[in-house]
N, CA, C and O atoms as a GROMACS GRO file, in nm:
protein
  420
    1MET      N    1   2.107 -10.033   5.794
    1MET     CA    2   2.130 -10.173   5.819
    1MET      C    3   2.064 -10.209   5.938
    1MET      O    4   2.084 -10.147   6.043
    2LYS      N    5   1.979 -10.315   5.929
    2LYS     CA    6   1.911 -10.350   6.051
    2LYS      C    7   1.988 -10.473   6.115
    2LYS      O    8   2.030 -10.570   6.050
    3LEU      N    9   2.000 -10.454   6.249
    3LEU     CA   10   2.063 -10.549   6.326
    3LEU      C   11   1.976 -10.663   6.382
    3LEU      O   12   1.873 -10.636   6.443
    4HIS      N   13   2.011 -10.774   6.364
    4HIS     CA   14   1.926 -10.894   6.402
    4HIS      C   15   1.994 -10.951   6.528
    4HIS      O   16   2.117 -10.963   6.539
    5HIS      N   17   1.904 -10.985   6.624
    5HIS     CA   18   1.955 -11.036   6.743
    5HIS      C   19   1.911 -11.191   6.752
    5HIS      O   20   1.799 -11.231   6.719
    6HIS      N   21   2.004 -11.266   6.797
    6HIS     CA   22   1.975 -11.399   6.814
    6HIS      C   23   1.936 -11.428   6.960
    6HIS      O   24   2.014 -11.398   7.051
    7TYR      N   25   1.818 -11.486   6.984
    7TYR     CA   26   1.778 -11.525   7.107
    7TYR      C   27   1.776 -11.668   7.124
    7TYR      O   28   1.705 -11.738   7.052
    8ALA      N   29   1.851 -11.718   7.220
    8ALA     CA   30   1.861 -11.855   7.252
    8ALA      C   31   1.725 -11.900   7.307
    8ALA      O   32   1.682 -11.839   7.404
    9VAL      N   33   1.655 -11.999   7.256
    9VAL     CA   34   1.535 -12.058   7.306
    9VAL      C   35   1.570 -12.186   7.376
    9VAL      O   36   1.625 -12.280   7.318
   10ARG      N   37   1.537 -12.185   7.500
   10ARG     CA   38   1.566 -12.313   7.580
   10ARG      C   39   1.447 -12.416   7.548
   10ARG      O   40   1.329 -12.385   7.563
   11LYS      N   41   1.485 -12.529   7.507
   11LYS     CA   42   1.376 -12.634   7.487
   11LYS      C   43   1.419 -12.755   7.554
   11LYS      O   44   1.532 -12.802   7.540
   12ARG      N   45   1.328 -12.806   7.629
   12ARG     CA   46   1.356 -12.937   7.698
   12ARG      C   47   1.326 -13.045   7.597
   12ARG      O   48   1.213 -13.051   7.549
   13LEU      N   49   1.419 -13.131   7.560
   13LEU     CA   50   1.402 -13.229   7.470
   13LEU      C   51   1.309 -13.342   7.523
   13LEU      O   52   1.240 -13.410   7.446
   14GLU      N   53   1.310 -13.358   7.643
   14GLU     CA   54   1.222 -13.465   7.700
   14GLU      C   55   1.131 -13.406   7.817
   14GLU      O   56   1.163 -13.303   7.878
   15PRO      N   57   1.027 -13.472   7.841
   15PRO     CA   58   0.942 -13.424   7.961
   15PRO      C   59   1.008 -13.442   8.089
   15PRO      O   60   1.091 -13.532   8.102
   16PHE      N   61   0.979 -13.363   8.185
   16PHE     CA   62   1.038 -13.371   8.310
   16PHE      C   63   0.937 -13.437   8.406
   16PHE      O   64   0.826 -13.383   8.410
   17PRO      N   65   0.956 -13.541   8.481
   17PRO     CA   66   1.094 -13.602   8.483
   17PRO      C   67   1.118 -13.688   8.368
   17PRO      O   68   1.025 -13.729   8.299
   18SER      N   69   1.236 -13.716   8.346
   18SER     CA   70   1.280 -13.780   8.220
   18SER      C   71   1.232 -13.933   8.231
   18SER      O   72   1.212 -13.988   8.339
   19SER      N   73   1.216 -13.992   8.108
   19SER     CA   74   1.176 -14.134   8.109
   19SER      C   75   1.305 -14.225   8.125
   19SER      O   76   1.296 -14.346   8.146
   20HIS      N   77   1.420 -14.162   8.113
   20HIS     CA   78   1.546 -14.228   8.131
   20HIS      C   79   1.591 -14.234   8.273
   20HIS      O   80   1.596 -14.129   8.338
   21LEU      N   81   1.623 -14.345   8.325
   21LEU     CA   82   1.662 -14.368   8.461
   21LEU      C   83   1.781 -14.274   8.506
   21LEU      O   84   1.778 -14.205   8.607
   22TRP      N   85   1.883 -14.282   8.418
   22TRP     CA   86   2.012 -14.203   8.455
   22TRP      C   87   1.976 -14.058   8.447
   22TRP      O   88   2.034 -13.989   8.530
   23LEU      N   89   1.898 -13.999   8.369
   23LEU     CA   90   1.865 -13.865   8.367
   23LEU      C   91   1.779 -13.827   8.490
   23LEU      O   92   1.790 -13.716   8.542
   24ARG      N   93   1.696 -13.918   8.536
   24ARG     CA   94   1.620 -13.888   8.665
   24ARG      C   95   1.725 -13.890   8.782
   24ARG      O   96   1.717 -13.805   8.870
   25LEU      N   97   1.813 -13.976   8.783
   25LEU     CA   98   1.915 -13.989   8.887
   25LEU      C   99   1.999 -13.854   8.879
   25LEU      O  100   2.026 -13.792   8.982
   26LEU      N  101   2.034 -13.815   8.770
   26LEU     CA  102   2.117 -13.689   8.752
   26LEU      C  103   2.036 -13.573   8.807
   26LEU      O  104   2.088 -13.494   8.886
   27ASP      N  105   1.917 -13.561   8.769
   27ASP     CA  106   1.831 -13.456   8.821
   27ASP      C  107   1.826 -13.448   8.971
   27ASP      O  108   1.827 -13.339   9.028
   28ARG      N  109   1.822 -13.570   9.038
   28ARG     CA  110   1.815 -13.571   9.182
   28ARG      C  111   1.953 -13.548   9.243
   28ARG      O  112   1.965 -13.490   9.351
   29LEU      N  113   2.060 -13.596   9.171
   29LEU     CA  114   2.193 -13.577   9.217
   29LEU      C  115   2.233 -13.415   9.214
   29LEU      O  116   2.310 -13.368   9.298
   30VAL      N  117   2.181 -13.348   9.125
   30VAL     CA  118   2.208 -13.207   9.125
   30VAL      C  119   2.157 -13.135   9.243
   30VAL      O  120   2.220 -13.039   9.288
   31TYR      N  121   2.046 -13.177   9.295
   31TYR     CA  122   1.998 -13.111   9.414
   31TYR      C  123   2.083 -13.154   9.532
   31TYR      O  124   2.111 -13.066   9.615
   32VAL      N  125   2.126 -13.275   9.551
   32VAL     CA  126   2.207 -13.323   9.661
   32VAL      C  127   2.341 -13.240   9.649
   32VAL      O  128   2.384 -13.180   9.748
   33VAL      N  129   2.402 -13.237   9.537
   33VAL     CA  130   2.534 -13.172   9.524
   33VAL      C  131   2.519 -13.020   9.542
   33VAL      O  132   2.615 -12.955   9.584
   34GLY      N  133   2.402 -12.962   9.511
   34GLY     CA  134   2.371 -12.817   9.531
   34GLY      C  135   2.368 -12.792   9.672
   34GLY      O  136   2.407 -12.683   9.713
   35VAL      N  137   2.324 -12.882   9.754
   35VAL     CA  138   2.313 -12.854   9.894
   35VAL      C  139   2.446 -12.890   9.972
   35VAL      O  140   2.488 -12.818  10.062
   36ILE      N  141   2.509 -13.007   9.929
   36ILE     CA  142   2.640 -13.039  10.000
   36ILE      C  143   2.740 -12.933   9.979
   36ILE      O  144   2.807 -12.906  10.079
   37GLY      N  145   2.764 -12.868   9.872
   37GLY     CA  146   2.858 -12.760   9.847
   37GLY      C  147   2.859 -12.655   9.960
   37GLY      O  148   2.956 -12.632  10.033
   38PRO      N  149   2.742 -12.596   9.966
   38PRO     CA  150   2.735 -12.486  10.071
   38PRO      C  151   2.748 -12.542  10.206
   38PRO      O  152   2.804 -12.475  10.293
   39VAL      N  153   2.700 -12.663  10.232
   39VAL     CA  154   2.706 -12.725  10.364
   39VAL      C  155   2.855 -12.742  10.404
   39VAL      O  156   2.885 -12.744  10.524
   40MET      N  157   2.945 -12.755  10.311
   40MET     CA  158   3.086 -12.784  10.329
   40MET      C  159   3.147 -12.642  10.391
   40MET      O  160   3.259 -12.640  10.443
   41THR      N  161   3.070 -12.536  10.381
   41THR     CA  162   3.125 -12.410  10.432
   41THR      C  163   3.086 -12.394  10.585
   41THR      O  164   3.137 -12.308  10.657
   42LEU      N  165   2.997 -12.481  10.626
   42LEU     CA  166   2.961 -12.470  10.774
   42LEU      C  167   3.069 -12.484  10.875
   42LEU      O  168   3.066 -12.416  10.978
   43PRO      N  169   3.176 -12.581  10.846
   43PRO     CA  170   3.294 -12.560  10.950
   43PRO      C  171   3.358 -12.432  10.950
   43PRO      O  172   3.404 -12.390  11.056
   44GLN      N  173   3.367 -12.362  10.838
   44GLN     CA  174   3.436 -12.233  10.832
   44GLN      C  175   3.363 -12.140  10.912
   44GLN      O  176   3.422 -12.065  10.989
   45ILE      N  177   3.225 -12.140  10.898
   45ILE     CA  178   3.142 -12.050  10.969
   45ILE      C  179   3.138 -12.083  11.117
   45ILE      O  180   3.134 -11.992  11.200
   46TYR      N  181   3.139 -12.208  11.153
   46TYR     CA  182   3.145 -12.242  11.292
   46TYR      C  183   3.288 -12.199  11.358
   46TYR      O  184   3.296 -12.154  11.472
   47LEU      N  185   3.389 -12.215  11.281
   47LEU     CA  186   3.523 -12.183  11.338
   47LEU      C  187   3.528 -12.030  11.361
   47LEU      O  188   3.574 -11.987  11.467
   48ILE      N  189   3.484 -11.951  11.270
   48ILE     CA  190   3.487 -11.811  11.289
   48ILE      C  191   3.399 -11.767  11.406
   48ILE      O  192   3.445 -11.688  11.488
   49PHE      N  193   3.277 -11.814  11.417
   49PHE     CA  194   3.195 -11.751  11.518
   49PHE      C  195   3.223 -11.814  11.649
   49PHE      O  196   3.203 -11.748  11.751
   50SER      N  197   3.273 -11.948  11.653
   50SER     CA  198   3.295 -12.012  11.782
   50SER      C  199   3.431 -11.950  11.845
   50SER      O  200   3.441 -11.930  11.966
   51THR      N  201   3.524 -11.925  11.763
   51THR     CA  202   3.646 -11.871  11.811
   51THR      C  203   3.655 -11.719  11.817
   51THR      O  204   3.743 -11.662  11.883
   52HIS      N  205   3.569 -11.659  11.752
   52HIS     CA  206   3.577 -11.508  11.736
   52HIS      C  207   3.703 -11.464  11.671
   52HIS      O  208   3.761 -11.360  11.705
   53ASN      N  209   3.748 -11.546  11.575
   53ASN     CA  210   3.868 -11.513  11.504
   53ASN      C  211   3.859 -11.551  11.363
   53ASN      O  212   3.833 -11.667  11.330
   54ALA      N  213   3.883 -11.448  11.272
   54ALA     CA  214   3.866 -11.460  11.131
   54ALA      C  215   4.006 -11.434  11.067
   54ALA      O  216   4.012 -11.402  10.949
   55SER      N  217   4.110 -11.445  11.138
   55SER     CA  218   4.246 -11.419  11.077
   55SER      C  219   4.265 -11.516  10.968
   55SER      O  220   4.238 -11.635  10.982
   56GLY      N  221   4.311 -11.466  10.860
   56GLY     CA  222   4.347 -11.533  10.734
   56GLY      C  223   4.220 -11.552  10.642
   56GLY      O  224   4.227 -11.612  10.535
   57VAL      N  225   4.106 -11.496  10.689
   57VAL     CA  226   3.982 -11.502  10.607
   57VAL      C  227   3.966 -11.362  10.536
   57VAL      O  228   3.964 -11.258  10.602
   58SER      N  229   3.955 -11.363  10.403
   58SER     CA  230   3.952 -11.238  10.326
   58SER      C  231   3.803 -11.204  10.317
   58SER      O  232   3.725 -11.279  10.258
   59ALA      N  233   3.765 -11.093  10.374
   59ALA     CA  234   3.629 -11.036  10.377
   59ALA      C  235   3.605 -10.994  10.230
   59ALA      O  236   3.492 -11.008  10.183
   60VAL      N  237   3.702 -10.944  10.156
   60VAL     CA  238   3.674 -10.898  10.022
   60VAL      C  239   3.636 -11.020   9.932
   60VAL      O  240   3.538 -11.016   9.858
   61SER      N  241   3.717 -11.126   9.940
   61SER     CA  242   3.692 -11.250   9.872
   61SER      C  243   3.555 -11.304   9.883
   61SER      O  244   3.488 -11.335   9.784
   62TRP      N  245   3.514 -11.316  10.014
   62TRP     CA  246   3.382 -11.381  10.046
   62TRP      C  247   3.266 -11.291   9.995
   62TRP      O  248   3.165 -11.338   9.944
   63LEU      N  249   3.289 -11.157  10.011
   63LEU     CA  250   3.189 -11.062   9.954
   63LEU      C  251   3.175 -11.074   9.809
   63LEU      O  252   3.065 -11.078   9.755
   64ALA      N  253   3.295 -11.081   9.740
   64ALA     CA  254   3.300 -11.100   9.600
   64ALA      C  255   3.222 -11.223   9.557
   64ALA      O  256   3.142 -11.216   9.465
   65TRP      N  257   3.246 -11.334   9.623
   65TRP     CA  258   3.168 -11.460   9.588
   65TRP      C  259   3.031 -11.437   9.604
   65TRP      O  260   2.953 -11.476   9.516
   66ALA      N  261   2.983 -11.369   9.719
   66ALA     CA  262   2.852 -11.349   9.738
   66ALA      C  263   2.789 -11.265   9.631
   66ALA      O  264   2.678 -11.296   9.588
   67ILE      N  265   2.851 -11.166   9.587
   67ILE     CA  266   2.797 -11.080   9.476
   67ILE      C  267   2.798 -11.163   9.343
   67ILE      O  268   2.706 -11.147   9.263
   68LEU      N  269   2.886 -11.241   9.321
   68LEU     CA  270   2.889 -11.330   9.199
   68LEU      C  271   2.779 -11.440   9.202
   68LEU      O  272   2.747 -11.498   9.098
   69ASP      N  273   2.723 -11.468   9.317
   69ASP     CA  274   2.605 -11.560   9.321
   69ASP      C  275   2.483 -11.497   9.270
   69ASP      O  276   2.400 -11.569   9.216
   70ILE      N  277   2.460 -11.368   9.282
   70ILE     CA  278   2.342 -11.304   9.247
   70ILE      C  279   2.307 -11.318   9.097
   70ILE      O  280   2.190 -11.341   9.065
   71PRO      N  281   2.401 -11.306   9.007
   71PRO     CA  282   2.363 -11.316   8.862
   71PRO      C  283   2.317 -11.468   8.842
   71PRO      O  284   2.228 -11.494   8.762
   72TRP      N  285   2.375 -11.560   8.910
   72TRP     CA  286   2.340 -11.705   8.889
   72TRP      C  287   2.198 -11.729   8.943
   72TRP      O  288   2.124 -11.807   8.883
   73ILE      N  289   2.155 -11.664   9.055
   73ILE     CA  290   2.026 -11.676   9.109
   73ILE      C  291   1.924 -11.611   9.019
   73ILE      O  292   1.813 -11.662   9.010
   74LEU      N  293   1.955 -11.500   8.952
   74LEU     CA  294   1.869 -11.443   8.852
   74LEU      C  295   1.862 -11.527   8.730
   74LEU      O  296   1.752 -11.546   8.680
   75TYR      N  297   1.965 -11.579   8.678
   75TYR     CA  298   1.973 -11.668   8.575
   75TYR      C  299   1.885 -11.789   8.588
   75TYR      O  300   1.812 -11.830   8.497
   76GLY      N  301   1.897 -11.848   8.711
   76GLY     CA  302   1.804 -11.965   8.747
   76GLY      C  303   1.661 -11.925   8.757
   76GLY      O  304   1.574 -12.000   8.714
   77LEU      N  305   1.636 -11.816   8.809
   77LEU     CA  306   1.491 -11.764   8.807
   77LEU      C  307   1.436 -11.746   8.663
   77LEU      O  308   1.328 -11.792   8.627
   78ALA      N  309   1.518 -11.676   8.585
   78ALA     CA  310   1.472 -11.642   8.449
   78ALA      C  311   1.446 -11.766   8.370
   78ALA      O  312   1.357 -11.767   8.285
   79HIS      N  313   1.522 -11.872   8.394
   79HIS     CA  314   1.510 -11.995   8.316
   79HIS      C  315   1.442 -12.101   8.393
   79HIS      O  316   1.436 -12.217   8.352
   80LYS      N  317   1.391 -12.060   8.504
   80LYS     CA  318   1.296 -12.156   8.589
   80LYS      C  319   1.380 -12.284   8.614
   80LYS      O  320   1.328 -12.394   8.604
   81GLU      N  321   1.515 -12.269   8.648
   81GLU     CA  322   1.601 -12.374   8.688
   81GLU      C  323   1.627 -12.381   8.834
   81GLU      O  324   1.719 -12.319   8.888
   82ARG      N  325   1.532 -12.468   8.903
   82ARG     CA  326   1.539 -12.467   9.047
   82ARG      C  327   1.664 -12.512   9.108
   82ARG      O  328   1.700 -12.460   9.213
   83PRO      N  329   1.742 -12.613   9.045
   83PRO     CA  330   1.868 -12.640   9.105
   83PRO      C  331   1.962 -12.531   9.113
   83PRO      O  332   2.030 -12.514   9.214
   84ILE      N  333   1.969 -12.450   9.005
   84ILE     CA  334   2.056 -12.331   9.014
   84ILE      C  335   2.015 -12.230   9.108
   84ILE      O  336   2.099 -12.167   9.172
   85VAL      N  337   1.891 -12.212   9.120
   85VAL     CA  338   1.836 -12.109   9.224
   85VAL      C  339   1.869 -12.161   9.364
   85VAL      O  340   1.917 -12.086   9.449
   86LEU      N  341   1.844 -12.287   9.388
   86LEU     CA  342   1.869 -12.343   9.524
   86LEU      C  343   2.020 -12.334   9.553
   86LEU      O  344   2.060 -12.278   9.655
   87THR      N  345   2.100 -12.388   9.465
   87THR     CA  346   2.238 -12.392   9.497
   87THR      C  347   2.308 -12.260   9.522
   87THR      O  348   2.387 -12.248   9.616
   88TYR      N  349   2.279 -12.158   9.438
   88TYR     CA  350   2.338 -12.034   9.451
   88TYR      C  351   2.272 -11.940   9.557
   88TYR      O  352   2.334 -11.845   9.606
   89PHE      N  353   2.148 -11.969   9.590
   89PHE     CA  354   2.095 -11.905   9.708
   89PHE      C  355   2.167 -11.957   9.835
   89PHE      O  356   2.206 -11.881   9.924
   90LEU      N  357   2.180 -12.073   9.839
   90LEU     CA  358   2.250 -12.131   9.965
   90LEU      C  359   2.400 -12.083   9.967
   90LEU      O  360   2.455 -12.059  10.074
   91TRP      N  361   2.464 -12.071   9.849
   91TRP     CA  362   2.606 -12.027   9.851
   91TRP      C  363   2.595 -11.881   9.891
   91TRP      O  364   2.680 -11.838   9.970
   92LEU      N  365   2.497 -11.799   9.844
   92LEU     CA  366   2.488 -11.644   9.881
   92LEU      C  367   2.479 -11.639  10.031
   92LEU      O  368   2.552 -11.562  10.094
   93VAL      N  369   2.385 -11.724  10.098
   93VAL     CA  370   2.379 -11.708  10.247
   93VAL      C  371   2.515 -11.753  10.305
   93VAL      O  372   2.566 -11.678  10.389
   94CYS      N  373   2.576 -11.861  10.273
   94CYS     CA  374   2.701 -11.894  10.335
   94CYS      C  375   2.810 -11.799  10.316
   94CYS      O  376   2.883 -11.767  10.409
   95ASN      N  377   2.824 -11.750  10.188
   95ASN     CA  378   2.922 -11.653  10.162
   95ASN      C  379   2.905 -11.518  10.240
   95ASN      O  380   3.002 -11.458  10.288
   96LEU      N  381   2.774 -11.472  10.250
   96LEU     CA  382   2.752 -11.351  10.334
   96LEU      C  383   2.770 -11.381  10.480
   96LEU      O  384   2.812 -11.289  10.552
   97VAL      N  385   2.745 -11.491  10.529
   97VAL     CA  386   2.767 -11.520  10.676
   97VAL      C  387   2.922 -11.521  10.710
   97VAL      O  388   2.966 -11.472  10.814
   98VAL      N  389   3.002 -11.580  10.613
   98VAL     CA  390   3.140 -11.582  10.633
   98VAL      C  391   3.198 -11.438  10.612
   98VAL      O  392   3.299 -11.406  10.676
   99PHE      N  393   3.141 -11.352  10.528
   99PHE     CA  394   3.185 -11.217  10.510
   99PHE      C  395   3.153 -11.139  10.634
   99PHE      O  396   3.234 -11.055  10.673
  100VAL      N  397   3.038 -11.159  10.700
  100VAL     CA  398   2.998 -11.089  10.824
  100VAL      C  399   3.097 -11.124  10.927
  100VAL      O  400   3.150 -11.038  10.997
  101GLY      N  401   3.124 -11.256  10.938
  101GLY     CA  402   3.214 -11.302  11.043
  101GLY      C  403   3.350 -11.248  11.027
  101GLY      O  404   3.417 -11.218  11.125
  102ALA      N  405   3.394 -11.236  10.900
  102ALA     CA  406   3.538 -11.177  10.871
  102ALA      C  407   3.534 -11.024  10.917
  102ALA      O  408   3.631 -10.973  10.973
  103ILE      N  409   3.423 -10.959  10.891
  103ILE     CA  410   3.418 -10.816  10.926
  103ILE      C  411   3.415 -10.794  11.086
  103ILE      O  412   3.479 -10.707  11.145
  104LEU      N  413   3.337 -10.882  11.140
  104LEU     CA  414   3.322 -10.866  11.295
  104LEU      C  415   3.447 -10.905  11.365
  104LEU      O  416   3.485 -10.842  11.464
  105TYR      N  417   3.513 -11.009  11.315
  105TYR     CA  418   3.632 -11.060  11.399
  105TYR      C  419   3.760 -11.047  11.326
  105TYR      O  420   3.865 -11.083  11.378
   0.00000   0.00000   0.00000
């Protein structure tokens, strides 16, 4: 018996950038949101490194979140999805910085 594998083929239904205003806005919004999320981690990073205190910060959790960012980056690269690559690369950096701070302090 021969096994058949189904391979999902990604097809963009419209050219990029889209001819629809709301899709163009959504494409831009994704980049903004992808940057704002990791930027919201900066106060945590500042607090840890300015006070030299990471009490209550779980190094294991932040390392796990960093490790879980890697498959998303690879997925984004494989599918040439820049917003995914950008967002999860920024998250990876932020998560690793918090992890290092939690280990140091």
